[in-house]
C-alpha positions as CSV (number, residue, x, y, z in Angstrom):
1,M,97.1,-36.1,8.4
2,M,96.1,-38.4,5.7
3,Y,92.0,-39.3,5.5
4,H,90.9,-42.1,3.1
5,P,87.4,-41.9,1.6
6,T,84.6,-44.3,3.5
7,E,83.0,-45.1,-0.2
8,N,87.0,-46.0,-2.1
9,H,87.4,-49.0,-3.9
10,S,89.9,-51.0,-2.6
11,A,93.7,-50.6,-2.6
12,S,94.0,-52.4,-6.2
13,S,91.1,-49.6,-8.0
14,S,91.5,-46.6,-9.1
15,P,90.6,-44.1,-6.2
16,M,87.2,-42.8,-6.4
17,T,87.0,-39.2,-8.7
18,F,86.0,-35.5,-7.7
19,A,86.4,-32.0,-9.7
20,V,86.4,-28.9,-8.0
21,V,84.5,-26.4,-9.6
22,G,86.0,-23.4,-9.4
23,A,90.2,-22.2,-8.7
24,G,89.7,-19.6,-6.4
25,V,91.2,-19.5,-3.2
26,V,88.1,-21.7,-1.8
27,G,88.2,-23.7,-4.6
28,L,91.7,-24.2,-4.1
29,C,91.6,-25.6,-0.7
30,V,88.9,-27.7,-1.4
31,A,91.4,-29.3,-4.1
32,L,94.2,-30.5,-1.8
33,E,92.2,-31.3,0.8
34,A,89.8,-33.5,-1.5
35,Q,93.7,-35.2,-2.7
36,R,94.4,-35.6,1.2
37,A,91.9,-37.5,1.2
38,G,92.6,-40.0,-1.6
39,Y,90.6,-38.9,-4.2
40,K,91.9,-37.9,-7.6
41,V,91.4,-34.6,-8.2
42,T,90.1,-32.6,-11.5
43,L,90.2,-28.3,-10.5
44,V,88.1,-27.1,-13.6
45,D,87.1,-22.6,-14.0
46,E,87.4,-20.6,-17.1
47,K,89.6,-18.7,-15.3
48,L,93.3,-19.5,-14.3
49,P,93.6,-20.4,-10.6
50,G,93.7,-17.8,-8.2
51,T,93.2,-14.7,-10.9
52,A,89.8,-14.2,-9.9
53,T,88.6,-12.6,-7.0
54,S,90.9,-14.3,-4.7
55,S,93.6,-12.6,-5.9
56,G,92.6,-9.0,-4.9
57,N,91.7,-9.0,-1.1
58,A,93.7,-7.3,1.0
59,G,95.2,-11.0,2.4
60,Y,94.8,-10.7,5.7
61,L,93.0,-13.1,8.0
62,A,90.0,-11.0,9.6
63,T,89.6,-13.1,12.5
64,E,88.3,-10.1,14.6
65,I,85.9,-9.6,11.9
66,I,82.8,-11.4,13.6
67,D,79.3,-9.6,12.8
68,P,77.8,-10.0,9.0
69,L,77.5,-7.7,7.3
70,G,73.6,-6.4,8.2
71,T,73.4,-6.0,11.5
72,P,71.3,-3.4,13.6
73,E,73.7,-1.0,13.8
74,V,74.2,-1.2,9.8
75,L,70.4,-0.9,9.5
76,R,70.6,2.8,10.9
77,S,73.4,4.4,9.8
78,A,73.2,2.4,5.8
79,F,71.0,5.6,4.3
80,K,73.8,8.1,5.4
81,L,76.6,6.0,3.8
82,W,74.7,5.0,0.6
83,L,73.5,8.9,0.4
84,D,77.5,10.1,1.0
85,P,78.6,10.5,-2.8
86,N,82.3,9.1,-1.6
87,G,80.7,6.4,0.8
88,P,81.7,2.6,1.0
89,I,78.5,1.6,0.1
90,C,76.5,1.8,-3.0
91,T,74.6,0.2,-5.8
92,P,75.0,1.1,-9.6
93,I,71.4,2.2,-11.1
94,R,70.9,0.0,-13.8
95,Y,71.1,-2.9,-11.1
96,A,69.3,-1.3,-8.0
97,L,65.7,-3.1,-9.3
98,K,67.7,-6.3,-9.5
99,A,69.7,-6.2,-6.2
100,A,66.1,-5.5,-4.6
101,P,64.9,-9.3,-3.4
102,W,68.5,-9.6,-2.3
103,Y,68.2,-6.0,0.4
104,W,64.5,-7.0,1.0
105,R,66.5,-10.4,2.9
106,F,70.0,-8.5,3.7
107,V,67.0,-6.5,6.3
108,Q,65.4,-9.4,7.4
109,A,68.8,-10.9,8.3
110,A,70.3,-8.1,9.6
111,Q,67.2,-8.0,13.2
112,A,68.9,-8.6,15.9
113,E,68.1,-12.3,16.5
114,P,69.6,-13.4,13.4
115,A,72.3,-10.8,13.2
116,Q,73.4,-12.4,16.4
117,R,73.4,-16.2,15.6
118,G,75.3,-14.9,12.9
119,T,78.2,-13.4,14.9
120,E,77.9,-17.0,16.7
121,M,78.9,-19.1,14.0
122,I,81.2,-16.6,12.2
123,H,83.3,-16.4,14.7
124,Q,83.3,-20.1,15.3
125,L,84.5,-20.3,11.5
126,N,87.0,-17.7,12.7
127,R,88.4,-18.9,15.3
128,L,89.4,-22.1,13.3
129,A,90.7,-20.4,10.6
130,V,94.6,-19.7,11.5
131,D,95.1,-23.3,12.7
132,A,94.0,-24.4,9.6
133,W,95.5,-22.4,7.2
134,R,98.5,-23.3,9.6
135,R,98.0,-26.9,8.8
136,T,97.2,-26.0,4.3
137,L,100.6,-24.2,4.3
138,T,103.0,-26.5,6.7
139,D,101.2,-29.7,4.3
140,I,102.6,-27.7,1.1
141,G,105.8,-26.5,2.6
142,A,105.2,-22.9,2.2
143,D,104.6,-22.0,5.9
144,A,106.8,-18.6,5.2
145,L,103.4,-17.6,3.4
146,M,101.7,-16.5,6.8
147,V,102.6,-13.6,9.0
148,K,102.2,-12.7,12.4
149,G,101.5,-9.2,11.2
150,G,98.9,-7.6,14.0
151,H,96.2,-5.2,12.9
152,L,95.1,-1.9,13.7
153,V,91.3,-0.3,13.8
154,V,91.6,3.7,13.9
155,W,90.1,6.5,14.5
156,Q,90.6,10.1,13.3
157,N,87.5,11.8,15.2
158,P,88.4,11.7,19.3
159,N,84.5,11.5,20.0
160,N,85.1,8.5,18.6
161,R,87.0,7.1,21.8
162,H,83.9,5.2,22.9
163,A,83.4,3.1,19.8
164,A,87.0,1.5,20.8
165,H,85.5,1.4,24.2
166,Q,82.9,-1.1,22.4
167,L,84.6,-2.7,20.0
168,I,87.1,-4.1,23.1
169,D,84.5,-4.7,25.6
170,K,82.6,-6.9,22.1
171,M,86.5,-8.6,21.2
172,Q,87.2,-9.7,25.3
173,R,83.3,-11.2,25.6
174,Y,84.7,-13.2,22.5
175,D,88.1,-13.9,23.8
176,I,89.3,-12.0,20.9
177,A,92.7,-10.2,22.1
178,C,93.1,-6.2,21.6
179,E,93.9,-3.2,23.1
180,L,93.6,0.7,23.0
181,V,96.6,2.3,21.6
182,E,97.0,6.3,21.0
183,G,99.6,9.2,21.2
184,Q,103.2,8.1,20.8
185,T,102.7,4.6,21.4
186,L,100.0,4.5,18.1
187,A,102.7,6.5,16.6
188,Q,105.9,4.2,17.0
189,L,103.4,1.2,16.1
190,E,102.9,2.8,12.4
191,P,105.1,5.9,12.0
192,E,103.8,6.9,8.5
193,L,100.5,7.2,9.8
194,S,98.5,10.8,9.6
195,E,99.5,12.7,12.6
196,T,96.1,13.8,13.0
197,L,94.3,10.3,14.1
198,S,93.5,10.2,17.4
199,H,93.6,6.4,18.8
200,A,93.5,2.7,17.4
201,V,92.9,-0.6,19.0
202,F,95.6,-2.6,18.0
203,F,95.0,-6.9,17.4
204,P,98.6,-8.4,18.1
205,D,97.4,-11.8,17.2
206,I,96.3,-11.1,13.7
207,Y,97.8,-12.8,11.1
208,R,97.9,-11.8,7.1
209,L,99.4,-13.9,4.0
210,S,102.7,-12.4,2.7
211,D,99.7,-11.8,-0.9
212,P,96.7,-13.7,-2.2
213,H,97.9,-14.6,-5.4
214,E,101.4,-15.6,-4.5
215,V,99.4,-17.9,-1.6
216,C,97.0,-19.1,-4.8
217,R,99.8,-20.0,-7.1
218,A,102.1,-21.8,-4.3
219,L,98.3,-24.1,-3.4
220,F,97.9,-24.8,-7.3
221,A,101.5,-25.7,-7.7
222,A,101.2,-28.2,-5.2
223,F,97.5,-29.2,-6.4
224,L,99.6,-30.1,-9.6
225,A,102.8,-32.0,-8.2
226,R,100.1,-34.3,-6.3
227,G,98.7,-35.3,-9.8
228,G,95.9,-33.2,-9.8
229,D,94.7,-32.0,-13.0
230,F,93.6,-28.8,-14.8
231,I,90.8,-28.2,-17.2
232,H,90.9,-24.4,-17.9
233,Q,87.3,-24.1,-19.7
234,R,83.9,-23.0,-18.4
235,V,81.6,-25.7,-17.1
236,H,78.1,-24.9,-18.6
237,T,75.8,-27.7,-17.3
238,L,75.6,-29.3,-14.3
239,K,74.0,-32.6,-13.8
240,A,73.5,-35.0,-10.5
241,A,72.2,-38.5,-9.6
242,S,72.8,-40.6,-7.3
243,T,75.4,-42.6,-8.6
244,E,77.4,-39.9,-10.6
245,I,77.5,-36.0,-11.1
246,Q,78.4,-34.6,-15.0
247,L,79.6,-31.2,-15.8
248,G,79.0,-30.3,-19.3
249,L,82.2,-28.6,-20.8
250,I,82.2,-26.6,-24.3
251,E,82.9,-30.1,-26.2
252,K,82.2,-33.3,-24.4
253,S,80.9,-33.7,-21.0
254,M,82.6,-35.4,-18.0
255,T,81.4,-37.7,-15.4
256,F,82.9,-37.4,-11.5
257,D,82.0,-39.5,-8.6
258,K,81.6,-36.5,-6.5
259,V,81.8,-32.6,-7.4
260,A,82.4,-29.8,-5.3
261,I,80.8,-26.4,-6.9
262,C,83.1,-23.5,-5.1
263,G,82.4,-20.9,-8.4
264,G,81.9,-18.1,-5.8
265,A,79.9,-15.5,-7.0
266,W,79.1,-17.7,-10.7
267,S,77.9,-20.2,-8.4
268,K,74.4,-19.4,-8.8
269,S,73.5,-20.5,-11.8
270,L,75.0,-23.9,-11.5
271,L,73.2,-24.6,-8.4
272,E,69.8,-23.7,-10.6
273,Q,70.2,-26.6,-13.0
274,V,70.2,-29.2,-9.6
275,D,67.0,-27.4,-8.4
276,I,68.9,-25.5,-5.0
277,Q,68.2,-21.7,-5.6
278,V,70.2,-19.2,-3.6
279,P,70.3,-15.6,-3.2
280,L,73.7,-15.1,-3.6
281,E,74.6,-11.9,-5.5
282,A,78.2,-10.4,-6.6
283,E,79.1,-7.6,-4.3
284,R,82.1,-5.8,-6.2
285,G,84.8,-4.6,-4.3
286,Y,87.8,-2.1,-5.7
287,H,91.5,-1.8,-4.6
288,V,94.1,0.7,-5.4
289,T,97.7,-1.2,-5.6
290,F,100.6,1.0,-5.3
291,P,103.5,-1.5,-5.9
292,N,106.7,0.1,-4.5
293,D,105.5,0.9,-0.9
294,A,105.4,-2.9,0.3
295,T,106.8,-1.9,3.7
296,R,105.7,1.6,4.3
297,I,103.0,0.4,6.5
298,H,104.2,-2.7,9.3
299,H,100.3,-4.1,10.1
300,T,97.2,-4.2,8.4
301,I,94.9,-0.7,8.5
302,L,91.2,-0.7,8.6
303,S,89.8,2.7,9.1
304,A,86.7,2.6,10.9
305,E,85.7,6.1,9.7
306,R,86.8,6.1,6.1
307,K,86.2,2.2,5.6
308,L,89.3,0.9,3.5
309,V,91.7,-1.9,4.7
310,L,95.4,-0.5,4.1
311,S,97.6,-3.9,4.1
312,P,101.4,-4.5,3.1
313,L,101.4,-6.9,0.4
314,N,104.9,-8.4,-1.0
315,S,103.1,-7.4,-4.1
316,G,103.1,-3.5,-3.2
317,L,101.0,-1.5,-0.4
318,R,97.1,-2.6,-1.2
319,A,94.1,-0.3,-0.6
320,V,90.4,-2.3,-0.4
321,G,87.4,-1.1,0.0
322,M,83.5,-0.2,-1.5
323,S,80.9,-2.6,-0.8
324,E,78.4,-3.1,-4.1
325,I,75.8,-5.2,-5.3
326,G,75.7,-5.2,-8.6
327,G,76.4,-8.7,-10.3
328,V,79.5,-9.7,-12.2
329,H,79.0,-7.8,-15.8
330,L,78.2,-4.4,-15.0
331,P,81.6,-2.3,-15.7
332,P,83.9,-0.7,-12.9
333,I,82.6,2.8,-11.6
334,Q,86.2,4.5,-12.0
335,K,84.9,7.0,-9.4
336,R,85.6,4.3,-6.6
337,Y,89.2,4.4,-7.1
338,Q,89.3,8.0,-6.7
339,V,87.5,7.8,-3.5
340,L,90.2,4.8,-2.6
341,R,93.0,7.1,-3.1
342,A,91.6,9.8,-1.4
343,Q,91.0,8.3,1.3
344,T,94.2,6.6,1.4
345,Q,96.2,9.9,1.6
346,G,93.9,10.8,4.7
347,L,96.0,8.1,6.1
348,L,99.2,8.3,4.8
349,P,99.5,11.6,3.0
350,K,103.7,11.0,2.9
351,L,103.1,8.1,0.1
352,F,101.6,11.2,-2.1
353,D,104.8,13.3,-1.9
354,N,106.0,11.3,-4.8
355,P,105.1,12.9,-7.8
356,T,106.0,9.6,-9.6
357,L,103.9,7.2,-7.7
358,Q,102.2,4.2,-9.6
359,S,99.4,2.7,-9.0
360,S,97.6,-0.5,-10.6
361,E,93.6,-0.5,-10.3
362,W,91.4,-3.5,-9.7
363,M,87.5,-4.3,-9.3
364,G,86.8,-8.5,-7.8
365,H,83.0,-9.8,-7.1
366,R,82.4,-11.1,-3.7
367,P,79.8,-13.9,-3.2
368,S,77.4,-12.9,-0.9
369,L,74.3,-14.0,0.8
370,P,72.1,-11.8,2.5
371,D,73.1,-13.9,6.1
372,S,76.6,-12.8,5.3
373,L,77.5,-16.8,5.9
374,P,78.7,-19.6,3.6
375,V,77.4,-22.4,1.9
376,I,79.1,-25.4,3.1
377,D,77.0,-28.3,2.3
378,L,75.8,-31.3,0.3
379,H,73.2,-31.8,-2.0
380,P,70.0,-32.5,-0.1
381,R,69.0,-34.9,-2.7
382,Y,72.3,-36.0,-4.6
383,P,75.3,-36.2,-1.7
384,R,77.8,-37.0,-4.3
385,L,77.3,-33.0,-5.1
386,C,78.6,-30.3,-2.5
387,F,79.3,-26.9,-2.3
388,A,81.8,-24.1,-1.1
389,F,80.9,-20.9,-1.5
390,G,79.5,-17.2,-0.5
391,H,82.1,-16.0,1.8
392,Q,81.6,-12.7,1.6
393,H,84.6,-10.1,2.8
394,L,85.8,-13.6,4.6
395,G,87.1,-15.7,1.4
396,I,90.7,-16.0,2.3
397,T,90.1,-16.0,5.6
398,Q,87.8,-19.4,5.9
399,A,89.2,-20.9,2.5
400,A,91.2,-23.5,4.3
401,I,88.6,-24.2,7.4
402,S,85.7,-24.5,4.8
403,A,87.5,-26.8,2.7
404,E,88.7,-29.1,5.9
405,L,84.6,-29.0,7.1
406,L,83.4,-30.0,3.7
407,L,85.4,-33.1,3.4
408,A,84.5,-34.1,7.0
409,K,80.6,-33.5,5.7
410,V,81.2,-35.6,2.0
411,E,83.5,-38.3,4.5
412,H,80.9,-38.4,6.9
413,R,83.0,-38.0,10.0
414,P,82.1,-35.2,12.6
415,T,82.9,-31.3,11.9
416,A,84.6,-29.4,14.1
417,V,81.9,-26.9,14.6
418,P,77.8,-27.6,13.7
419,M,77.4,-26.9,10.4
420,D,73.4,-26.5,10.0
421,A,73.7,-22.5,9.5
422,L,75.5,-22.9,6.4
423,R,73.0,-25.5,4.7
424,V,72.4,-24.6,1.1
425,N,68.5,-24.7,1.2
426,R,68.1,-22.4,4.6
427,F,66.6,-19.8,2.9
């Protein structure tokens, strides 16, 4: 569907200009959606499109993950997870003091009532996510980049069968299809998985992307083919006015009719320049990719006990995990890669029978807010400036629907979901 800006010039004059700061998957989707709405769009990023955080995730549309990161259950188990030297959660010692205010807000957001509100909002976004991605990829002729692969949540300890039933009960309340599988049925779904696994919950309707970087390249190629411009520079300054938005680059300033800040974990410093304070932190995530094992598994797999995701991508088998509130400047903790390999071996022991097994390592920065909800909003005083960032673990999942919702707000059209919970000034 083609939209036309409500404030656009007449047909005989130039279209309104629209800059998108941030060329990750969210920024790319926003840029394309703005083009569909008739704007002349410029994408700005100091990194090449899709090469930062967006390139390193598991690539699956995690529509079954509807709880925020912070819940009462998480709080009850948090100290045990933090004390585990091989566990999925830690905070680098050098960053602990700086992270403390974020964690305080996280604890507040994890109380029963706000956490439930978070679940309802995440579910509303996720139930629209696949169709939004389908519209986006169909529009650029790239339908094949989204695959209905199915998803497994697996347990090794048979005493945790109650956890599987609790998950199924919750999913049923939200009309998310799933079923318990064990024994021969589980072995048939994933023959390579460890025989020590007890049971799993199978989600047949979960989709994945062929490879997150591959999808970002396709989005960027379509953006350029439709007349988009890319400026490979960092935005140093942001100034907002009622008639225009100014971006300060290395050697010059540029003005645009409208600007969207989609800079992920790097958005915070720009917002401060326009009098917006957000408790945004970089949640560091890690992956190890085994490039020669793309077909070893058939579904995405989440280990409920090991807290990692395995994903079969075109670039290889990827193991993704860890959660560190650690900012954007500290180097990766090398031990985290060793833990990921060990946890992967526990699930796929045959993978490590290969004496020449190759792998690559990566660490990226998920933009996380304490309530696990993104910001999708207009500036409260300068509506020509808008925002889409803070999607934590669900950036790939919610990128396309976020773009549609943001442009609906920019264009003053009705949105598919209530947006109050996603306000930039909600904190």
